[in-house]
N, CA, C and O atoms as a GROMACS GRO file, in nm:
protein
  528
    1MET      N    1   0.189  -1.687   1.787
    1MET     CA    2   0.170  -1.492   1.800
    1MET      C    3   0.043  -1.492   1.849
    1MET      O    4  -0.058  -1.535   1.792
    2PRO      N    5   0.054  -1.418   2.011
    2PRO     CA    6  -0.102  -1.381   2.038
    2PRO      C    7  -0.188  -1.293   1.972
    2PRO      O    8  -0.130  -1.201   1.913
    3MET      N    9  -0.301  -1.296   1.966
    3MET     CA   10  -0.385  -1.215   1.880
    3MET      C   11  -0.433  -1.102   1.964
    3MET      O   12  -0.555  -1.083   1.960
    4ASN      N   13  -0.377  -1.036   2.027
    4ASN     CA   14  -0.355  -0.872   2.081
    4ASN      C   15  -0.399  -0.786   1.970
    4ASN      O   16  -0.336  -0.771   1.865
    5THR      N   17  -0.520  -0.725   2.003
    5THR     CA   18  -0.595  -0.602   1.923
    5THR      C   19  -0.504  -0.467   1.959
    5THR      O   20  -0.428  -0.486   2.054
    6TYR      N   21  -0.500  -0.379   1.921
    6TYR     CA   22  -0.434  -0.236   1.937
    6TYR      C   23  -0.462  -0.150   1.825
    6TYR      O   24  -0.464  -0.196   1.711
    7PRO      N   25  -0.481  -0.043   1.846
    7PRO     CA   26  -0.492   0.052   1.785
    7PRO      C   27  -0.382   0.132   1.660
    7PRO      O   28  -0.299   0.210   1.707
    8LEU      N   29  -0.382   0.116   1.552
    8LEU     CA   30  -0.265   0.176   1.493
    8LEU      C   31  -0.342   0.275   1.350
    8LEU      O   32  -0.441   0.256   1.280
    9PRO      N   33  -0.244   0.376   1.355
    9PRO     CA   34  -0.280   0.455   1.219
    9PRO      C   35  -0.272   0.402   1.096
    9PRO      O   36  -0.167   0.340   1.077
   10LEU      N   37  -0.361   0.406   0.987
   10LEU     CA   38  -0.315   0.325   0.876
   10LEU      C   39  -0.312   0.410   0.763
   10LEU      O   40  -0.409   0.486   0.759
   11PHE      N   41  -0.217   0.424   0.650
   11PHE     CA   42  -0.178   0.486   0.568
   11PHE      C   43  -0.227   0.382   0.406
   11PHE      O   44  -0.136   0.311   0.362
   12PRO      N   45  -0.335   0.380   0.346
   12PRO     CA   46  -0.407   0.376   0.268
   12PRO      C   47  -0.337   0.416   0.073
   12PRO      O   48  -0.365   0.514   0.005
   13LEU      N   49  -0.238   0.292   0.034
   13LEU     CA   50  -0.158   0.359  -0.040
   13LEU      C   51  -0.149   0.207  -0.211
   13LEU      O   52  -0.146   0.084  -0.219
   14SER      N   53  -0.148   0.307  -0.294
   14SER     CA   54  -0.166   0.190  -0.416
   14SER      C   55  -0.054   0.083  -0.456
   14SER      O   56  -0.007   0.053  -0.566
   15LEU      N   57  -0.025   0.035  -0.321
   15LEU     CA   58   0.100  -0.072  -0.316
   15LEU      C   59   0.093  -0.132  -0.194
   15LEU      O   60   0.010  -0.123  -0.104
   16VAL      N   61   0.200  -0.200  -0.204
   16VAL     CA   62   0.212  -0.329  -0.112
   16VAL      C   63   0.412  -0.339  -0.075
   16VAL      O   64   0.506  -0.360  -0.153
   17ILE      N   65   0.411  -0.316   0.056
   17ILE     CA   66   0.503  -0.330   0.091
   17ILE      C   67   0.563  -0.485   0.225
   17ILE      O   68   0.498  -0.534   0.317
   18CYS      N   69   0.657  -0.508   0.193
   18CYS     CA   70   0.627  -0.628   0.281
   18CYS      C   71   0.745  -0.627   0.393
   18CYS      O   72   0.838  -0.546   0.391
   19PRO      N   73   0.730  -0.716   0.478
   19PRO     CA   74   0.834  -0.680   0.563
   19PRO      C   75   0.964  -0.695   0.551
   19PRO      O   76   0.998  -0.795   0.488
   20GLY      N   77   1.063  -0.615   0.599
   20GLY     CA   78   1.177  -0.593   0.577
   20GLY      C   79   1.236  -0.533   0.433
   20GLY      O   80   1.353  -0.531   0.395
   21GLY      N   81   1.112  -0.484   0.361
   21GLY     CA   82   1.097  -0.364   0.276
   21GLY      C   83   1.156  -0.246   0.280
   21GLY      O   84   1.197  -0.227   0.395
   22LEU      N   85   1.180  -0.158   0.208
   22LEU     CA   86   1.198  -0.015   0.202
   22LEU      C   87   1.104   0.068   0.158
   22LEU      O   88   1.063   0.030   0.048
   23LEU      N   89   1.054   0.163   0.193
   23LEU     CA   90   0.952   0.251   0.148
   23LEU      C   91   0.972   0.403   0.150
   23LEU      O   92   0.936   0.455   0.256
   24PRO      N   93   1.019   0.482   0.063
   24PRO     CA   94   1.042   0.620   0.062
   24PRO      C   95   0.899   0.663   0.030
   24PRO      O   96   0.838   0.610  -0.063
   25LEU      N   97   0.841   0.767   0.115
   25LEU     CA   98   0.738   0.848   0.125
   25LEU      C   99   0.716   0.985   0.106
   25LEU      O  100   0.728   1.042   0.215
   26ARG      N  101   0.690   1.065   0.013
   26ARG     CA  102   0.649   1.201   0.089
   26ARG      C  103   0.513   1.261   0.111
   26ARG      O  104   0.408   1.255   0.047
   27ILE      N  105   0.545   1.314   0.209
   27ILE     CA  106   0.435   1.299   0.308
   27ILE      C  107   0.401   1.476   0.297
   27ILE      O  108   0.487   1.559   0.322
   28PHE      N  109   0.247   1.514   0.252
   28PHE     CA  110   0.244   1.658   0.272
   28PHE      C  111   0.082   1.702   0.283
   28PHE      O  112   0.035   1.815   0.271
   29GLU      N  113   0.004   1.559   0.312
   29GLU     CA  114  -0.149   1.596   0.376
   29GLU      C  115  -0.160   1.617   0.531
   29GLU      O  116  -0.127   1.522   0.601
   30VAL      N  117  -0.200   1.722   0.586
   30VAL     CA  118  -0.164   1.758   0.688
   30VAL      C  119  -0.204   1.622   0.784
   30VAL      O  120  -0.111   1.591   0.857
   31ARG      N  121  -0.328   1.535   0.798
   31ARG     CA  122  -0.323   1.444   0.850
   31ARG      C  123  -0.212   1.371   0.853
   31ARG      O  124  -0.155   1.375   0.962
   32TYR      N  125  -0.151   1.295   0.758
   32TYR     CA  126  -0.024   1.229   0.753
   32TYR      C  127   0.090   1.320   0.779
   32TYR      O  128   0.198   1.267   0.753
   33LEU      N  129   0.096   1.431   0.821
   33LEU     CA  130   0.207   1.508   0.842
   33LEU      C  131   0.159   1.516   1.010
   33LEU      O  132   0.245   1.560   1.086
   34ASP      N  133   0.085   1.494   1.044
   34ASP     CA  134   0.040   1.530   1.213
   34ASP      C  135   0.056   1.391   1.238
   34ASP      O  136   0.060   1.369   1.359
   35MET      N  137   0.068   1.272   1.156
   35MET     CA  138   0.061   1.123   1.191
   35MET      C  139   0.204   1.115   1.184
   35MET      O  140   0.255   1.101   1.296
   36VAL      N  141   0.278   1.119   1.099
   36VAL     CA  142   0.429   1.128   1.119
   36VAL      C  143   0.516   1.172   1.232
   36VAL      O  144   0.602   1.109   1.294
   37ARG      N  145   0.474   1.301   1.248
   37ARG     CA  146   0.502   1.384   1.381
   37ARG      C  147   0.475   1.293   1.498
   37ARG      O  148   0.558   1.270   1.585
   38ASN      N  149   0.367   1.249   1.494
   38ASN     CA  150   0.333   1.144   1.638
   38ASN      C  151   0.381   1.066   1.659
   38ASN      O  152   0.410   1.048   1.776
   39CYS      N  153   0.423   0.961   1.548
   39CYS     CA  154   0.503   0.846   1.517
   39CYS      C  155   0.626   0.870   1.563
   39CYS      O  156   0.669   0.790   1.646
   40LEU      N  157   0.718   0.989   1.520
   40LEU     CA  158   0.826   1.007   1.544
   40LEU      C  159   0.862   1.038   1.688
   40LEU      O  160   0.954   0.990   1.754
   41ARG      N  161   0.763   1.134   1.727
   41ARG     CA  162   0.739   1.232   1.828
   41ARG      C  163   0.765   1.030   1.987
   41ARG      O  164   0.845   1.024   2.081
   42ASN      N  165   0.686   0.946   1.953
   42ASN     CA  166   0.646   0.878   2.026
   42ASN      C  167   0.706   0.709   2.012
   42ASN      O  168   0.695   0.604   2.077
   43LYS      N  169   0.766   0.752   1.902
   43LYS     CA  170   0.901   0.596   1.835
   43LYS      C  171   0.798   0.529   1.858
   43LYS      O  172   0.787   0.465   1.963
   44SER      N  173   0.693   0.532   1.753
   44SER     CA  174   0.531   0.445   1.753
   44SER      C  175   0.518   0.434   1.605
   44SER      O  176   0.551   0.531   1.536
   45SER      N  177   0.467   0.307   1.540
   45SER     CA  178   0.444   0.288   1.396
   45SER      C  179   0.334   0.317   1.343
   45SER      O  180   0.232   0.339   1.409
   46PHE      N  181   0.343   0.322   1.190
   46PHE     CA  182   0.183   0.254   1.136
   46PHE      C  183   0.190   0.184   1.012
   46PHE      O  184   0.282   0.148   0.938
   47ALA      N  185   0.073   0.176   1.009
   47ALA     CA  186   0.019   0.003   0.868
   47ALA      C  187   0.023   0.107   0.770
   47ALA      O  188  -0.014   0.225   0.773
   48VAL      N  189   0.078   0.034   0.679
   48VAL     CA  190   0.073   0.067   0.546
   48VAL      C  191  -0.044  -0.044   0.461
   48VAL      O  192  -0.003  -0.151   0.415
   49VAL      N  193  -0.141  -0.015   0.453
   49VAL     CA  194  -0.270  -0.090   0.382
   49VAL      C  195  -0.282  -0.110   0.230
   49VAL      O  196  -0.240  -0.001   0.192
   50THR      N  197  -0.296  -0.145   0.175
   50THR     CA  198  -0.297  -0.150  -0.012
   50THR      C  199  -0.484  -0.083   0.008
   50THR      O  200  -0.570  -0.112   0.092
   51VAL      N  201  -0.489   0.024  -0.121
   51VAL     CA  202  -0.624   0.048  -0.171
   51VAL      C  203  -0.707  -0.028  -0.250
   51VAL      O  204  -0.651  -0.076  -0.348
   52MET      N  205  -0.857  -0.062  -0.233
   52MET     CA  206  -0.840  -0.133  -0.350
   52MET      C  207  -0.907  -0.105  -0.436
   52MET      O  208  -0.973  -0.006  -0.406
   53PRO      N  209  -0.936  -0.156  -0.572
   53PRO     CA  210  -0.964  -0.093  -0.706
   53PRO      C  211  -1.124  -0.015  -0.643
   53PRO      O  212  -1.200  -0.023  -0.546
   54GLU      N  213  -1.112   0.049  -0.750
   54GLU     CA  214  -1.234   0.148  -0.749
   54GLU      C  215  -1.368   0.074  -0.736
   54GLU      O  216  -1.406   0.017  -0.838
   55GLY      N  217  -1.438   0.066  -0.636
   55GLY     CA  218  -1.609   0.026  -0.661
   55GLY      C  219  -1.581  -0.170  -0.577
   55GLY      O  220  -1.666  -0.253  -0.544
   56GLU      N  221  -1.412  -0.176  -0.570
   56GLU     CA  222  -1.418  -0.326  -0.481
   56GLU      C  223  -1.380  -0.304  -0.327
   56GLU      O  224  -1.350  -0.194  -0.280
   57ALA      N  225  -1.385  -0.409  -0.264
   57ALA     CA  226  -1.397  -0.413  -0.140
   57ALA      C  227  -1.267  -0.529  -0.048
   57ALA      O  228  -1.202  -0.612  -0.110
   58ASP      N  229  -1.257  -0.513   0.061
   58ASP     CA  230  -1.156  -0.661   0.098
   58ASP      C  231  -1.236  -0.784   0.096
   58ASP      O  232  -1.358  -0.790   0.115
   59PRO      N  233  -1.147  -0.892   0.069
   59PRO     CA  234  -1.282  -1.022   0.053
   59PRO      C  235  -1.367  -1.004   0.160
   59PRO      O  236  -1.485  -1.024   0.132
   60GLN      N  237  -1.350  -0.982   0.243
   60GLN     CA  238  -1.521  -1.012   0.376
   60GLN      C  239  -1.589  -0.844   0.353
   60GLN      O  240  -1.638  -0.773   0.441
   61GLY      N  241  -1.575  -0.817   0.224
   61GLY     CA  242  -1.627  -0.698   0.203
   61GLY      C  243  -1.648  -0.545   0.306
   61GLY      O  244  -1.749  -0.476   0.319
   62ASN      N  245  -1.512  -0.527   0.368
   62ASN     CA  246  -1.537  -0.450   0.491
   62ASN      C  247  -1.513  -0.344   0.502
   62ASN      O  248  -1.576  -0.270   0.578
   63PHE      N  249  -1.377  -0.292   0.401
   63PHE     CA  250  -1.292  -0.194   0.408
   63PHE      C  251  -1.305  -0.172   0.244
   63PHE      O  252  -1.346  -0.260   0.168
   64PRO      N  253  -1.257  -0.023   0.199
   64PRO     CA  254  -1.233  -0.025   0.103
   64PRO      C  255  -1.041   0.012   0.062
   64PRO      O  256  -0.984   0.086  -0.018
   65PHE      N  257  -1.000  -0.077   0.156
   65PHE     CA  258  -0.832  -0.112   0.174
   65PHE      C  259  -0.849  -0.280   0.188
   65PHE      O  260  -0.950  -0.350   0.196
   66ALA      N  261  -0.698  -0.314   0.186
   66ALA     CA  262  -0.697  -0.455   0.165
   66ALA      C  263  -0.679  -0.486   0.376
   66ALA      O  264  -0.623  -0.418   0.463
   67ASN      N  265  -0.739  -0.587   0.380
   67ASN     CA  266  -0.760  -0.615   0.554
   67ASN      C  267  -0.626  -0.662   0.617
   67ASN      O  268  -0.609  -0.663   0.738
   68ILE      N  269  -0.511  -0.708   0.502
   68ILE     CA  270  -0.429  -0.715   0.539
   68ILE      C  271  -0.318  -0.619   0.519
   68ILE      O  272  -0.297  -0.594   0.400
   69GLY      N  273  -0.218  -0.541   0.631
   69GLY     CA  274  -0.127  -0.456   0.571
   69GLY      C  275   0.027  -0.530   0.630
   69GLY      O  276   0.055  -0.648   0.653
   70THR      N  277   0.106  -0.407   0.641
   70THR     CA  278   0.247  -0.407   0.705
   70THR      C  279   0.264  -0.303   0.783
   70THR      O  280   0.259  -0.190   0.734
   71LEU      N  281   0.288  -0.323   0.916
   71LEU     CA  282   0.351  -0.266   0.991
   71LEU      C  283   0.490  -0.175   0.977
   71LEU      O  284   0.601  -0.228   0.985
   72VAL      N  285   0.475  -0.053   0.958
   72VAL     CA  286   0.612   0.014   0.901
   72VAL      C  287   0.651   0.068   1.043
   72VAL      O  288   0.579   0.106   1.135
   73ASP      N  289   0.812   0.059   1.031
   73ASP     CA  290   0.865   0.222   1.130
   73ASP      C  291   0.945   0.319   1.032
   73ASP      O  292   0.994   0.313   0.920
   74ILE      N  293   0.931   0.422   1.144
   74ILE     CA  294   1.025   0.565   1.017
   74ILE      C  295   1.136   0.554   1.072
   74ILE      O  296   1.151   0.547   1.194
   75VAL      N  297   1.263   0.551   0.955
   75VAL     CA  298   1.397   0.524   1.005
   75VAL      C  299   1.469   0.645   0.946
   75VAL      O  300   1.589   0.669   0.959
   76ASP      N  301   1.412   0.691   0.905
   76ASP     CA  302   1.472   0.863   0.802
   76ASP      C  303   1.362   0.972   0.791
   76ASP      O  304   1.259   0.957   0.726
   77ALA      N  305   1.397   1.090   0.865
   77ALA     CA  306   1.242   1.197   0.843
   77ALA      C  307   1.339   1.311   0.816
   77ALA      O  308   1.438   1.334   0.886
   78ASP      N  309   1.296   1.395   0.687
   78ASP     CA  310   1.364   1.507   0.672
   78ASP      C  311   1.210   1.629   0.621
   78ASP      O  312   1.103   1.596   0.570
   79VAL      N  313   1.252   1.750   0.656
   79VAL     CA  314   1.146   1.866   0.660
   79VAL      C  315   1.252   1.912   0.557
   79VAL      O  316   1.372   1.926   0.584
   80THR      N  317   1.202   1.930   0.455
   80THR     CA  318   1.250   1.962   0.300
   80THR      C  319   1.215   2.156   0.286
   80THR      O  320   1.278   2.261   0.276
   81THR      N  321   1.093   2.111   0.292
   81THR     CA  322   0.988   2.225   0.276
   81THR      C  323   0.889   2.240   0.406
   81THR      O  324   0.876   2.138   0.473
   82VAL      N  325   0.807   2.373   0.453
   82VAL     CA  326   0.677   2.384   0.538
   82VAL      C  327   0.636   2.306   0.454
   82VAL      O  328   0.659   2.319   0.334
   83GLY      N  329   0.538   2.171   0.528
   83GLY     CA  330   0.445   2.166   0.491
   83GLY      C  331   0.478   2.035   0.393
   83GLY      O  332   0.381   2.000   0.324
   84LEU      N  333   0.613   1.950   0.376
   84LEU     CA  334   0.633   1.878   0.294
   84LEU      C  335   0.730   1.780   0.372
   84LEU      O  336   0.841   1.834   0.379
   85MET      N  337   0.731   1.694   0.415
   85MET     CA  338   0.823   1.592   0.476
   85MET      C  339   0.850   1.451   0.396
   85MET      O  340   0.763   1.373   0.357
   86MET      N  341   0.985   1.438   0.382
   86MET     CA  342   1.003   1.283   0.319
   86MET      C  343   1.081   1.222   0.408
   86MET      O  344   1.169   1.267   0.482
   87ILE      N  345   1.045   1.128   0.393
   87ILE     CA  346   0.994   0.956   0.546
   87ILE      C  347   1.116   0.866   0.461
   87ILE      O  348   1.170   0.886   0.352
   88ARG      N  349   1.124   0.796   0.528
   88ARG     CA  350   1.197   0.654   0.447
   88ARG      C  351   1.142   0.566   0.598
   88ARG      O  352   1.168   0.581   0.717
   89CYS      N  353   1.042   0.459   0.511
   89CYS     CA  354   1.006   0.326   0.645
   89CYS      C  355   1.049   0.223   0.585
   89CYS      O  356   1.075   0.202   0.466
   90VAL      N  357   1.056   0.130   0.724
   90VAL     CA  358   1.086  -0.013   0.682
   90VAL      C  359   0.967  -0.086   0.722
   90VAL      O  360   0.894  -0.060   0.817
   91GLY      N  361   0.957  -0.180   0.639
   91GLY     CA  362   0.822  -0.263   0.700
   91GLY      C  363   0.882  -0.349   0.797
   91GLY      O  364   0.999  -0.383   0.776
   92GLN      N  365   0.814  -0.398   0.916
   92GLN     CA  366   0.853  -0.500   1.039
   92GLN      C  367   0.763  -0.625   1.051
   92GLN      O  368   0.807  -0.722   1.112
   93ARG      N  369   0.633  -0.628   0.993
   93ARG     CA  370   0.511  -0.710   1.008
   93ARG      C  371   0.396  -0.687   0.962
   93ARG      O  372   0.340  -0.581   0.936
   94ARG      N  373   0.352  -0.830   0.950
   94ARG     CA  374   0.221  -0.813   0.863
   94ARG      C  375   0.111  -0.788   1.029
   94ARG      O  376   0.122  -0.838   1.141
   95VAL      N  377   0.003  -0.678   0.966
   95VAL     CA  378  -0.083  -0.713   1.045
   95VAL      C  379  -0.224  -0.723   0.994
   95VAL      O  380  -0.234  -0.721   0.871
   96ARG      N  381  -0.346  -0.733   1.070
   96ARG     CA  382  -0.463  -0.788   1.021
   96ARG      C  383  -0.572  -0.649   1.039
   96ARG      O  384  -0.550  -0.592   1.146
   97VAL      N  385  -0.639  -0.611   0.990
   97VAL     CA  386  -0.697  -0.562   1.028
   97VAL      C  387  -0.899  -0.500   1.069
   97VAL      O  388  -0.975  -0.427   1.005
   98ASP      N  389  -0.913  -0.564   1.180
   98ASP     CA  390  -1.035  -0.618   1.274
   98ASP      C  391  -1.138  -0.520   1.202
   98ASP      O  392  -1.200  -0.536   1.096
   99SER      N  393  -1.137  -0.416   1.289
   99SER     CA  394  -1.189  -0.258   1.197
   99SER      C  395  -1.119  -0.132   1.210
   99SER      O  396  -1.006  -0.109   1.253
  100TYR      N  397  -1.206  -0.055   1.166
  100TYR     CA  398  -1.141   0.090   1.191
  100TYR      C  399  -1.233   0.229   1.219
  100TYR      O  400  -1.352   0.240   1.190
  101THR      N  401  -1.176   0.298   1.261
  101THR     CA  402  -1.271   0.434   1.258
  101THR      C  403  -1.194   0.553   1.186
  101THR      O  404  -1.072   0.546   1.171
  102GLN      N  405  -1.255   0.644   1.148
  102GLN     CA  406  -1.206   0.798   1.083
  102GLN      C  407  -1.213   0.932   1.119
  102GLN      O  408  -1.298   1.013   1.082
  103GLN      N  409  -1.092   0.956   1.218
  103GLN     CA  410  -1.106   1.097   1.287
  103GLN      C  411  -1.136   1.242   1.239
  103GLN      O  412  -1.076   1.266   1.135
  104LYS      N  413  -1.176   1.297   1.264
  104LYS     CA  414  -1.228   1.402   1.184
  104LYS      C  415  -1.113   1.457   1.124
  104LYS      O  416  -1.122   1.575   1.088
  105ASP      N  417  -1.026   1.410   1.108
  105ASP     CA  418  -0.914   1.516   0.989
  105ASP      C  419  -0.896   1.373   0.862
  105ASP      O  420  -0.813   1.380   0.771
  106GLY      N  421  -0.959   1.293   0.875
  106GLY     CA  422  -0.988   1.174   0.833
  106GLY      C  423  -0.855   1.064   0.841
  106GLY      O  424  -0.821   0.970   0.769
  107LEU      N  425  -0.818   1.102   0.920
  107LEU     CA  426  -0.677   0.967   0.944
  107LEU      C  427  -0.756   0.842   0.979
  107LEU      O  428  -0.855   0.865   1.048
  108LEU      N  429  -0.737   0.730   0.951
  108LEU     CA  430  -0.817   0.581   0.956
  108LEU      C  431  -0.698   0.562   1.091
  108LEU      O  432  -0.578   0.589   1.094
  109ILE      N  433  -0.763   0.521   1.166
  109ILE     CA  434  -0.738   0.449   1.295
  109ILE      C  435  -0.775   0.295   1.271
  109ILE      O  436  -0.885   0.274   1.222
  110GLY      N  437  -0.706   0.199   1.296
  110GLY     CA  438  -0.761   0.064   1.260
  110GLY      C  439  -0.717   0.001   1.402
  110GLY      O  440  -0.617   0.035   1.465
  111GLU      N  441  -0.822  -0.109   1.443
  111GLU     CA  442  -0.773  -0.241   1.540
  111GLU      C  443  -0.694  -0.318   1.451
  111GLU      O  444  -0.710  -0.352   1.334
  112VAL      N  445  -0.615  -0.335   1.525
  112VAL     CA  446  -0.520  -0.457   1.417
  112VAL      C  447  -0.466  -0.540   1.480
  112VAL      O  448  -0.424  -0.500   1.589
  113ASN      N  449  -0.440  -0.704   1.443
  113ASN     CA  450  -0.385  -0.767   1.523
  113ASN      C  451  -0.236  -0.825   1.450
  113ASN      O  452  -0.235  -0.810   1.328
  114ASP      N  453  -0.129  -0.880   1.502
  114ASP     CA  454  -0.031  -0.881   1.476
  114ASP      C  455  -0.028  -1.070   1.414
  114ASP      O  456  -0.047  -1.169   1.484
  115ILE      N  457  -0.002  -1.065   1.283
  115ILE     CA  458  -0.030  -1.204   1.226
  115ILE      C  459   0.151  -1.254   1.176
  115ILE      O  460   0.232  -1.161   1.174
  116PRO      N  461   0.199  -1.394   1.140
  116PRO     CA  462   0.280  -1.433   1.143
  116PRO      C  463   0.312  -1.408   0.951
  116PRO      O  464   0.242  -1.435   0.854
  117ASN      N  465   0.476  -1.332   0.965
  117ASN     CA  466   0.483  -1.288   0.829
  117ASN      C  467   0.489  -1.464   0.730
  117ASN      O  468   0.489  -1.578   0.775
  118ASP      N  469   0.492  -1.421   0.601
  118ASP     CA  470   0.516  -1.530   0.528
  118ASP      C  471   0.634  -1.570   0.547
  118ASP      O  472   0.710  -1.501   0.614
  119LEU      N  473   0.690  -1.727   0.476
  119LEU     CA  474   0.796  -1.767   0.440
  119LEU      C  475   0.866  -1.683   0.424
  119LEU      O  476   0.811  -1.578   0.391
  120GLU      N  477   1.036  -1.681   0.439
  120GLU     CA  478   1.121  -1.581   0.409
  120GLU      C  479   1.203  -1.619   0.292
  120GLU      O  480   1.283  -1.709   0.315
  121LEU      N  481   1.201  -1.573   0.175
  121LEU     CA  482   1.276  -1.616   0.065
  121LEU      C  483   1.412  -1.517   0.053
  121LEU      O  484   1.409  -1.402   0.098
  122PRO      N  485   1.515  -1.566  -0.005
  122PRO     CA  486   1.663  -1.506  -0.036
  122PRO      C  487   1.575  -1.364  -0.109
  122PRO      O  488   1.453  -1.361  -0.125
  123ILE      N  489   1.661  -1.266  -0.142
  123ILE     CA  490   1.604  -1.141  -0.174
  123ILE      C  491   1.668  -1.203  -0.354
  123ILE      O  492   1.757  -1.289  -0.361
  124PRO      N  493   1.630  -1.166  -0.429
  124PRO     CA  494   1.712  -1.188  -0.594
  124PRO      C  495   1.818  -1.104  -0.589
  124PRO      O  496   1.789  -1.001  -0.528
  125GLU      N  497   1.963  -1.109  -0.642
  125GLU     CA  498   2.027  -0.976  -0.674
  125GLU      C  499   1.964  -0.869  -0.713
  125GLU      O  500   1.945  -0.766  -0.649
  126ASP      N  501   1.933  -0.895  -0.817
  126ASP     CA  502   1.894  -0.762  -0.883
  126ASP      C  503   1.748  -0.678  -0.801
  126ASP      O  504   1.694  -0.586  -0.862
  127LEU      N  505   1.700  -0.716  -0.677
  127LEU     CA  506   1.584  -0.663  -0.569
  127LEU      C  507   1.662  -0.614  -0.487
  127LEU      O  508   1.626  -0.498  -0.464
  128GLN      N  509   1.792  -0.653  -0.404
  128GLN     CA  510   1.863  -0.688  -0.288
  128GLN      C  511   1.871  -0.494  -0.254
  128GLN      O  512   1.876  -0.458  -0.137
  129MET      N  513   1.870  -0.397  -0.360
  129MET     CA  514   1.852  -0.260  -0.330
  129MET      C  515   1.747  -0.227  -0.262
  129MET      O  516   1.753  -0.149  -0.168
  130THR      N  517   1.614  -0.294  -0.310
  130THR     CA  518   1.547  -0.227  -0.255
  130THR      C  519   1.500  -0.318  -0.080
  130THR      O  520   1.389  -0.359  -0.048
  131SER      N  521   1.596  -0.322  -0.020
  131SER     CA  522   1.596  -0.411   0.112
  131SER      C  523   1.710  -0.328   0.199
  131SER      O  524   1.786  -0.242   0.154
  132ILE      N  525   1.705  -0.376   0.334
  132ILE     CA  526   1.806  -0.308   0.420
  132ILE      C  527   1.839  -0.387   0.464
  132ILE      O  528   1.928  -0.378   0.548
   0.00000   0.00000   0.00000
């Protein structure tokens, strides 16, 4: 896979989503509502990165989140209340964050590279409801 760096909004969460995984999210912060609207309008993606525990950094010591994340696509969105959006995302592929900047509204934009997904294994029967 070629190493082409491209910008991608980052969504730090206290979880990991794998390629093929389903992630329901309740979006209420303005910066993430704007990010989701832009992704829906442009049919674009964002990356979920795992927040590091307080006081820790990624192995290279550069980020307050893991430098490997998962690019996700929004497959469903519902505005139930003003200022609240329910979305469902599906993990697509892994990405490595090379660097990031923070916009004035607090949204993180990473410069990322696609990396190969891990070896695929069959999903155990009791966990199949978590994939599509």
